[in-house]
Biopython code that builds the backbone (N, CA, C, O; Angstrom):
import numpy as np
from Bio.PDB.StructureBuilder import StructureBuilder

atoms = [
    (1, "MET", "N", (73.578, 58.187, 119.039)),
    (1, "MET", "CA", (74.480, 58.354, 117.892)),
    (1, "MET", "C", (75.692, 57.500, 118.078)),
    (1, "MET", "O", (76.264, 57.476, 119.168)),
    (2, "VAL", "N", (76.119, 56.777, 117.026)),
    (2, "VAL", "CA", (77.322, 55.926, 117.076)),
    (2, "VAL", "C", (78.450, 56.700, 116.431)),
    (2, "VAL", "O", (78.310, 57.166, 115.300)),
    (3, "ILE", "N", (79.576, 56.849, 117.131)),
    (3, "ILE", "CA", (80.787, 57.432, 116.620)),
    (3, "ILE", "C", (81.615, 56.335, 115.987)),
    (3, "ILE", "O", (82.000, 55.385, 116.670)),
    (4, "ASP", "N", (81.900, 56.442, 114.693)),
    (4, "ASP", "CA", (82.668, 55.490, 113.977)),
    (4, "ASP", "C", (84.098, 55.976, 113.844)),
    (4, "ASP", "O", (84.334, 56.966, 113.151)),
    (5, "PRO", "N", (85.061, 55.326, 114.478)),
    (5, "PRO", "CA", (86.441, 55.792, 114.447)),
    (5, "PRO", "C", (87.022, 55.876, 113.011)),
    (5, "PRO", "O", (87.950, 56.647, 112.767)),
    (6, "ALA", "N", (86.485, 55.099, 112.086)),
    (6, "ALA", "CA", (86.990, 55.130, 110.733)),
    (6, "ALA", "C", (86.367, 56.245, 109.858)),
    (6, "ALA", "O", (86.759, 56.442, 108.708)),
    (7, "ARG", "N", (85.376, 56.972, 110.447)),
    (7, "ARG", "CA", (84.642, 57.995, 109.667)),
    (7, "ARG", "C", (84.448, 59.263, 110.498)),
    (7, "ARG", "O", (83.375, 59.482, 111.061)),
    (8, "PRO", "N", (85.489, 60.099, 110.574)),
    (8, "PRO", "CA", (85.297, 61.380, 111.278)),
    (8, "PRO", "C", (84.243, 62.235, 110.516)),
    (8, "PRO", "O", (84.145, 62.150, 109.292)),
    (9, "GLU", "N", (83.517, 62.997, 111.201)),
    (9, "GLU", "CA", (82.403, 63.826, 110.587)),
    (9, "GLU", "C", (83.017, 64.924, 109.731)),
    (9, "GLU", "O", (82.418, 65.326, 108.734)),
    (10, "ILE", "N", (84.211, 65.426, 110.101)),
    (10, "ILE", "CA", (84.793, 66.525, 109.385)),
    (10, "ILE", "C", (86.283, 66.217, 109.102)),
    (10, "ILE", "O", (86.971, 65.667, 109.962)),
    (11, "LEU", "N", (86.771, 66.565, 107.921)),
    (11, "LEU", "CA", (88.169, 66.443, 107.602)),
    (11, "LEU", "C", (88.763, 67.872, 107.358)),
    (11, "LEU", "O", (88.132, 68.740, 106.756)),
    (12, "TYR", "N", (89.974, 68.050, 107.848)),
    (12, "TYR", "CA", (90.707, 69.333, 107.697)),
    (12, "TYR", "C", (91.739, 69.220, 106.588)),
    (12, "TYR", "O", (92.585, 68.326, 106.590)),
    (13, "TYR", "N", (91.651, 70.151, 105.637)),
    (13, "TYR", "CA", (92.637, 70.211, 104.555)),
    (13, "TYR", "C", (93.327, 71.593, 104.592)),
    (13, "TYR", "O", (92.715, 72.592, 104.967)),
    (14, "GLU", "N", (94.571, 71.623, 104.209)),
    (14, "GLU", "CA", (95.353, 72.873, 104.127)),
    (14, "GLU", "C", (95.633, 73.181, 102.678)),
    (14, "GLU", "O", (96.280, 72.383, 102.000)),
    (15, "PRO", "N", (95.158, 74.340, 102.163)),
    (15, "PRO", "CA", (95.488, 74.646, 100.790)),
    (15, "PRO", "C", (96.967, 74.885, 100.573)),
    (15, "PRO", "O", (97.629, 75.505, 101.406)),
    (16, "GLN", "N", (97.488, 74.399, 99.465)),
    (16, "GLN", "CA", (98.877, 74.501, 99.080)),
    (16, "GLN", "C", (99.045, 75.564, 98.011)),
    (16, "GLN", "O", (98.074, 75.983, 97.382)),
    (17, "SER", "N", (100.286, 76.001, 97.806)),
    (17, "SER", "CA", (100.583, 77.037, 96.805)),
    (17, "SER", "C", (100.189, 76.684, 95.416)),
    (17, "SER", "O", (99.870, 77.566, 94.618)),
    (18, "ASP", "N", (100.200, 75.373, 95.088)),
    (18, "ASP", "CA", (99.845, 74.898, 93.739)),
    (18, "ASP", "C", (98.365, 74.630, 93.561)),
    (18, "ASP", "O", (97.947, 74.132, 92.515)),
    (19, "GLY", "N", (97.571, 74.950, 94.562)),
    (19, "GLY", "CA", (96.115, 74.775, 94.507)),
    (19, "GLY", "C", (95.614, 73.462, 95.019)),
    (19, "GLY", "O", (94.402, 73.284, 95.133)),
    (20, "THR", "N", (96.502, 72.507, 95.344)),
    (20, "THR", "CA", (96.067, 71.211, 95.912)),
    (20, "THR", "C", (95.785, 71.397, 97.377)),
    (20, "THR", "O", (96.089, 72.426, 97.981)),
    (21, "LEU", "N", (95.187, 70.352, 97.927)),
    (21, "LEU", "CA", (94.881, 70.344, 99.340)),
    (21, "LEU", "C", (95.631, 69.221, 100.031)),
    (21, "LEU", "O", (95.737, 68.113, 99.506)),
    (22, "ARG", "N", (96.149, 69.519, 101.216)),
    (22, "ARG", "CA", (96.880, 68.552, 102.040)),
    (22, "ARG", "C", (96.035, 68.217, 103.253)),
    (22, "ARG", "O", (95.630, 69.099, 104.011)),
    (23, "LEU", "N", (95.768, 66.897, 103.430)),
    (23, "LEU", "CA", (95.014, 66.447, 104.621)),
    (23, "LEU", "C", (95.802, 66.692, 105.867)),
    (23, "LEU", "O", (96.966, 66.303, 105.969)),
    (24, "MET", "N", (95.170, 67.343, 106.824)),
    (24, "MET", "CA", (95.838, 67.619, 108.123)),
    (24, "MET", "C", (95.310, 66.782, 109.257)),
    (24, "MET", "O", (96.071, 66.307, 110.101)),
    (25, "GLY", "N", (93.974, 66.597, 109.278)),
    (25, "GLY", "CA", (93.359, 65.857, 110.397)),
    (25, "GLY", "C", (91.888, 65.768, 110.223)),
    (25, "GLY", "O", (91.351, 66.038, 109.149)),
    (26, "GLY", "N", (91.228, 65.385, 111.294)),
    (26, "GLY", "CA", (89.797, 65.241, 111.252)),
    (26, "GLY", "C", (89.169, 65.644, 112.596)),
    (26, "GLY", "O", (89.843, 65.894, 113.595)),
    (27, "GLU", "N", (87.860, 65.686, 112.544)),
    (27, "GLU", "CA", (87.119, 66.034, 113.769)),
    (27, "GLU", "C", (85.903, 65.050, 113.901)),
    (27, "GLU", "O", (85.122, 64.869, 112.966)),
    (28, "TYR", "N", (85.799, 64.472, 115.028)),
    (28, "TYR", "CA", (84.599, 63.711, 115.348)),
    (28, "TYR", "C", (83.634, 64.659, 116.066)),
    (28, "TYR", "O", (84.045, 65.428, 116.935)),
    (29, "PHE", "N", (82.382, 64.600, 115.708)),
    (29, "PHE", "CA", (81.398, 65.543, 116.223)),
    (29, "PHE", "C", (80.107, 64.872, 116.608)),
    (29, "PHE", "O", (79.645, 63.962, 115.920)),
    (30, "CYS", "N", (79.531, 65.304, 117.682)),
    (30, "CYS", "CA", (78.225, 64.822, 118.100)),
    (30, "CYS", "C", (77.393, 65.999, 118.657)),
    (30, "CYS", "O", (77.759, 66.569, 119.685)),
    (31, "PRO", "N", (76.293, 66.366, 117.998)),
    (31, "PRO", "CA", (75.482, 67.509, 118.513)),
    (31, "PRO", "C", (74.893, 67.173, 119.899)),
    (31, "PRO", "O", (74.617, 66.015, 120.214)),
    (32, "VAL", "N", (74.718, 68.184, 120.676)),
    (32, "VAL", "CA", (74.178, 67.985, 122.039)),
    (32, "VAL", "C", (72.845, 67.262, 122.031)),
    (32, "VAL", "O", (72.530, 66.515, 122.958)),
    (33, "GLU", "N", (72.081, 67.479, 121.009)),
    (33, "GLU", "CA", (70.760, 66.758, 120.982)),
    (33, "GLU", "C", (70.943, 65.283, 120.893)),
    (33, "GLU", "O", (70.097, 64.541, 121.392)),
    (34, "ALA", "N", (72.024, 64.800, 120.271)),
    (34, "ALA", "CA", (72.255, 63.385, 120.177)),
    (34, "ALA", "C", (73.158, 62.831, 121.249)),
    (34, "ALA", "O", (73.144, 61.627, 121.505)),
    (35, "CYS", "N", (73.929, 63.664, 121.871)),
    (35, "CYS", "CA", (74.889, 63.298, 122.909)),
    (35, "CYS", "C", (74.748, 64.232, 124.095)),
    (35, "CYS", "O", (75.378, 65.288, 124.127)),
    (36, "GLN", "N", (73.931, 63.860, 125.070)),
    (36, "GLN", "CA", (73.745, 64.744, 126.225)),
    (36, "GLN", "C", (75.019, 64.885, 127.050)),
    (36, "GLN", "O", (75.287, 65.942, 127.622)),
    (37, "THR", "N", (75.787, 63.824, 127.103)),
    (37, "THR", "CA", (77.108, 63.864, 127.819)),
    (37, "THR", "C", (78.187, 63.682, 126.779)),
    (37, "THR", "O", (77.921, 63.057, 125.753)),
    (38, "PRO", "N", (79.395, 64.192, 126.982)),
    (38, "PRO", "CA", (80.441, 64.103, 126.013)),
    (38, "PRO", "C", (80.843, 62.585, 125.759)),
    (38, "PRO", "O", (81.068, 61.827, 126.702)),
    (39, "PRO", "N", (80.914, 62.220, 124.539)),
    (39, "PRO", "CA", (81.370, 60.860, 124.252)),
    (39, "PRO", "C", (82.881, 60.692, 124.471)),
    (39, "PRO", "O", (83.599, 61.669, 124.690)),
    (40, "THR", "N", (83.332, 59.488, 124.410)),
    (40, "THR", "CA", (84.767, 59.165, 124.501)),
    (40, "THR", "C", (85.178, 58.329, 123.299)),
    (40, "THR", "O", (84.463, 57.412, 122.892)),
    (41, "LEU", "N", (86.326, 58.651, 122.741)),
    (41, "LEU", "CA", (86.866, 57.876, 121.631)),
    (41, "LEU", "C", (88.381, 57.928, 121.736)),
    (41, "LEU", "O", (88.950, 58.967, 122.072)),
    (42, "PHE", "N", (89.029, 56.817, 121.450)),
    (42, "PHE", "CA", (90.514, 56.706, 121.577)),
    (42, "PHE", "C", (90.954, 57.089, 122.981)),
    (42, "PHE", "O", (92.031, 57.653, 123.172)),
    (43, "ASN", "N", (90.115, 56.781, 123.961)),
    (43, "ASN", "CA", (90.414, 57.083, 125.338)),
    (43, "ASN", "C", (90.489, 58.608, 125.613)),
    (43, "ASN", "O", (91.117, 59.034, 126.583)),
    (44, "GLN", "N", (89.855, 59.405, 124.768)),
    (44, "GLN", "CA", (89.819, 60.866, 124.855)),
    (44, "GLN", "C", (88.369, 61.298, 124.942)),
    (44, "GLN", "O", (87.539, 60.848, 124.152)),
    (45, "THR", "N", (88.045, 62.185, 125.916)),
    (45, "THR", "CA", (86.698, 62.695, 126.005)),
    (45, "THR", "C", (86.512, 63.927, 125.113)),
    (45, "THR", "O", (87.348, 64.830, 125.091)),
    (46, "PHE", "N", (85.428, 63.936, 124.402)),
    (46, "PHE", "CA", (85.087, 65.080, 123.532)),
    (46, "PHE", "C", (84.958, 66.348, 124.308)),
    (46, "PHE", "O", (84.535, 66.319, 125.463)),
    (47, "ARG", "N", (85.315, 67.494, 123.703)),
    (47, "ARG", "CA", (85.142, 68.817, 124.352)),
    (47, "ARG", "C", (83.830, 69.427, 123.834)),
    (47, "ARG", "O", (83.439, 69.259, 122.679)),
    (48, "PHE", "N", (83.178, 70.143, 124.757)),
    (48, "PHE", "CA", (81.974, 70.874, 124.324)),
    (48, "PHE", "C", (82.416, 72.156, 123.588)),
    (48, "PHE", "O", (83.280, 72.892, 124.063)),
    (49, "GLU", "N", (81.797, 72.402, 122.410)),
    (49, "GLU", "CA", (82.117, 73.569, 121.668)),
    (49, "GLU", "C", (80.844, 74.418, 121.497)),
    (49, "GLU", "O", (79.912, 74.064, 120.775)),
    (50, "GLU", "N", (80.866, 75.519, 122.181)),
    (50, "GLU", "CA", (79.656, 76.380, 122.232)),
    (50, "GLU", "C", (79.227, 76.880, 120.868)),
    (50, "GLU", "O", (78.032, 76.986, 120.592)),
    (51, "ASP", "N", (80.222, 77.198, 119.984)),
    (51, "ASP", "CA", (79.836, 77.772, 118.699)),
    (51, "ASP", "C", (79.093, 76.777, 117.802)),
    (51, "ASP", "O", (78.362, 77.199, 116.906)),
    (52, "THR", "N", (79.261, 75.453, 118.021)),
    (52, "THR", "CA", (78.549, 74.461, 117.227)),
    (52, "THR", "C", (77.498, 73.714, 118.051)),
    (52, "THR", "O", (76.774, 72.869, 117.526)),
    (53, "ASN", "N", (77.423, 74.036, 119.348)),
    (53, "ASN", "CA", (76.510, 73.362, 120.266)),
    (53, "ASN", "C", (76.663, 71.842, 120.197)),
    (53, "ASN", "O", (75.682, 71.108, 120.071)),
    (54, "GLY", "N", (77.899, 71.393, 120.280)),
    (54, "GLY", "CA", (78.116, 69.973, 120.208)),
    (54, "GLY", "C", (79.430, 69.612, 120.858)),
    (54, "GLY", "O", (80.187, 70.477, 121.298)),
    (55, "HIS", "N", (79.683, 68.331, 120.908)),
    (55, "HIS", "CA", (80.912, 67.787, 121.469)),
    (55, "HIS", "C", (81.830, 67.392, 120.300)),
    (55, "HIS", "O", (81.414, 66.760, 119.329)),
    (56, "ALA", "N", (83.082, 67.794, 120.444)),
    (56, "ALA", "CA", (83.994, 67.484, 119.326)),
    (56, "ALA", "C", (85.362, 66.946, 119.831)),
    (56, "ALA", "O", (85.830, 67.295, 120.915)),
    (57, "LEU", "N", (85.961, 66.101, 119.009)),
    (57, "LEU", "CA", (87.290, 65.605, 119.252)),
    (57, "LEU", "C", (88.131, 65.805, 118.011)),
    (57, "LEU", "O", (87.893, 65.155, 116.993)),
    (58, "HIS", "N", (89.087, 66.669, 118.072)),
    (58, "HIS", "CA", (90.001, 66.974, 116.983)),
    (58, "HIS", "C", (91.133, 65.924, 116.981)),
    (58, "HIS", "O", (91.612, 65.522, 118.042)),
    (59, "VAL", "N", (91.540, 65.502, 115.818)),
    (59, "VAL", "CA", (92.636, 64.573, 115.705)),
    (59, "VAL", "C", (93.558, 65.034, 114.566)),
    (59, "VAL", "O", (93.201, 64.944, 113.392)),
    (60, "TRP", "N", (94.730, 65.522, 114.927)),
    (60, "TRP", "CA", (95.719, 65.988, 113.934)),
    (60, "TRP", "C", (96.590, 64.803, 113.542)),
    (60, "TRP", "O", (97.743, 64.709, 113.962)),
    (61, "ALA", "N", (96.057, 63.932, 112.765)),
    (61, "ALA", "CA", (96.739, 62.684, 112.420)),
    (61, "ALA", "C", (97.814, 62.880, 111.358)),
    (61, "ALA", "O", (98.751, 62.083, 111.308)),
    (62, "TRP", "N", (97.726, 63.921, 110.490)),
    (62, "TRP", "CA", (98.685, 64.065, 109.440)),
    (62, "TRP", "C", (99.496, 65.387, 109.514)),
    (62, "TRP", "O", (100.308, 65.676, 108.635)),
    (63, "LEU", "N", (99.260, 66.164, 110.562)),
    (63, "LEU", "CA", (100.013, 67.393, 110.782)),
    (63, "LEU", "C", (100.350, 67.494, 112.239)),
    (63, "LEU", "O", (99.463, 67.589, 113.087)),
    (64, "SER", "N", (101.648, 67.475, 112.541)),
    (64, "SER", "CA", (102.110, 67.510, 113.973)),
    (64, "SER", "C", (101.522, 68.738, 114.641)),
    (64, "SER", "O", (101.453, 69.814, 114.046)),
    (65, "ASN", "N", (101.104, 68.565, 115.875)),
    (65, "ASN", "CA", (100.540, 69.621, 116.687)),
    (65, "ASN", "C", (101.272, 69.691, 117.978)),
    (65, "ASN", "O", (101.119, 68.777, 118.788)),
    (66, "PRO", "N", (102.104, 70.758, 118.259)),
    (66, "PRO", "CA", (102.859, 70.869, 119.504)),
    (66, "PRO", "C", (101.899, 71.002, 120.694)),
    (66, "PRO", "O", (102.319, 70.783, 121.831)),
    (67, "ASN", "N", (100.637, 71.351, 120.473)),
    (67, "ASN", "CA", (99.688, 71.475, 121.572)),
    (67, "ASN", "C", (99.078, 70.135, 121.944)),
    (67, "ASN", "O", (98.361, 70.032, 122.940)),
    (68, "GLY", "N", (99.351, 69.132, 121.169)),
    (68, "GLY", "CA", (98.773, 67.782, 121.426)),
    (68, "GLY", "C", (97.937, 67.283, 120.280)),
    (68, "GLY", "O", (97.340, 68.065, 119.540)),
    (69, "LEU", "N", (97.899, 66.032, 120.144)),
    (69, "LEU", "CA", (97.199, 65.328, 119.025)),
    (69, "LEU", "C", (95.726, 65.745, 118.935)),
    (69, "LEU", "O", (95.191, 65.885, 117.835)),
    (70, "THR", "N", (95.084, 65.940, 120.058)),
    (70, "THR", "CA", (93.638, 66.193, 120.062)),
    (70, "THR", "C", (93.305, 67.669, 120.481)),
    (70, "THR", "O", (92.136, 67.975, 120.715)),
    (71, "ASN", "N", (94.270, 68.542, 120.573)),
    (71, "ASN", "CA", (94.001, 69.932, 120.898)),
    (71, "ASN", "C", (93.367, 70.620, 119.698)),
    (71, "ASN", "O", (93.869, 70.476, 118.584)),
    (72, "PRO", "N", (92.264, 71.375, 119.890)),
    (72, "PRO", "CA", (91.612, 72.086, 118.767)),
    (72, "PRO", "C", (92.505, 73.064, 118.013)),
    (72, "PRO", "O", (92.362, 73.214, 116.800)),
    (73, "ALA", "N", (93.412, 73.723, 118.702)),
    (73, "ALA", "CA", (94.227, 74.728, 118.046)),
    (73, "ALA", "C", (95.560, 74.122, 117.632)),
    (73, "ALA", "O", (96.193, 73.416, 118.417)),
    (74, "ASN", "N", (95.992, 74.394, 116.398)),
    (74, "ASN", "CA", (97.258, 73.891, 115.913)),
    (74, "ASN", "C", (98.039, 75.017, 115.269)),
    (74, "ASN", "O", (97.649, 75.496, 114.205)),
    (75, "PRO", "N", (99.136, 75.458, 115.881)),
    (75, "PRO", "CA", (99.903, 76.548, 115.301)),
    (75, "PRO", "C", (100.688, 76.202, 114.089)),
    (75, "PRO", "O", (101.235, 77.089, 113.435)),
    (76, "ASN", "N", (100.768, 74.915, 113.756)),
    (76, "ASN", "CA", (101.484, 74.481, 112.544)),
    (76, "ASN", "C", (100.630, 74.594, 111.258)),
    (76, "ASN", "O", (101.113, 74.304, 110.163)),
    (77, "VAL", "N", (99.374, 75.013, 111.400)),
    (77, "VAL", "CA", (98.514, 75.215, 110.211)),
    (77, "VAL", "C", (99.001, 76.448, 109.489)),
    (77, "VAL", "O", (99.104, 77.525, 110.076)),
    (78, "ASP", "N", (99.306, 76.286, 108.195)),
    (78, "ASP", "CA", (99.761, 77.430, 107.394)),
    (78, "ASP", "C", (98.529, 78.116, 106.799)),
    (78, "ASP", "O", (97.835, 77.517, 105.978)),
    (79, "THR", "N", (98.254, 79.320, 107.182)),
    (79, "THR", "CA", (97.093, 80.055, 106.710)),
    (79, "THR", "C", (97.374, 80.936, 105.514)),
    (79, "THR", "O", (96.520, 81.731, 105.120)),
    (80, "THR", "N", (98.542, 80.814, 104.932)),
    (80, "THR", "CA", (98.962, 81.628, 103.801)),
    (80, "THR", "C", (97.950, 81.564, 102.612)),
    (80, "THR", "O", (97.662, 82.574, 101.970)),
    (81, "TYR", "N", (97.443, 80.382, 102.358)),
    (81, "TYR", "CA", (96.602, 80.234, 101.184)),
    (81, "TYR", "C", (95.134, 80.036, 101.559)),
    (81, "TYR", "O", (94.319, 79.702, 100.699)),
    (82, "CYS", "N", (94.797, 80.233, 102.798)),
    (82, "CYS", "CA", (93.368, 80.130, 103.191)),
    (82, "CYS", "C", (92.701, 81.468, 102.912)),
    (82, "CYS", "O", (93.236, 82.529, 103.235)),
    (83, "PRO", "N", (91.524, 81.396, 102.305)),
    (83, "PRO", "CA", (90.758, 82.650, 101.998)),
    (83, "PRO", "C", (90.305, 83.364, 103.217)),
    (83, "PRO", "O", (89.664, 84.411, 103.117)),
]
sb = StructureBuilder()
sb.init_structure("model")
sb.init_model(0)
sb.init_chain("A")
sb.init_seg("    ")
for serial, (resi, resn, name, xyz) in enumerate(atoms, 1):
    if name == "N":
        sb.init_residue(resn, " ", resi, " ")
    sb.init_atom(name, np.array(xyz, "f"), 0.0, 1.0, " ", f" {name:<3s}", serial, name[0])
structure = sb.get_structure()
């Protein structure tokens, strides 16, 4: 599987009070079947995620993350309008 830096497999949006969505970041993903070992992108090694059985790299490109640009958890995500 080829990981394309310009095309993350998943995009993260944050619902706003007016119903619009704000882009927060993206996730590059490679299932274990396609990537037996964790790939590397942007000099970062993907993390194994048991719940999806794949390797993932989160990138909070549009929402600051005090835990780090590629940390999966971001306390700055506002869950007020998430169902």
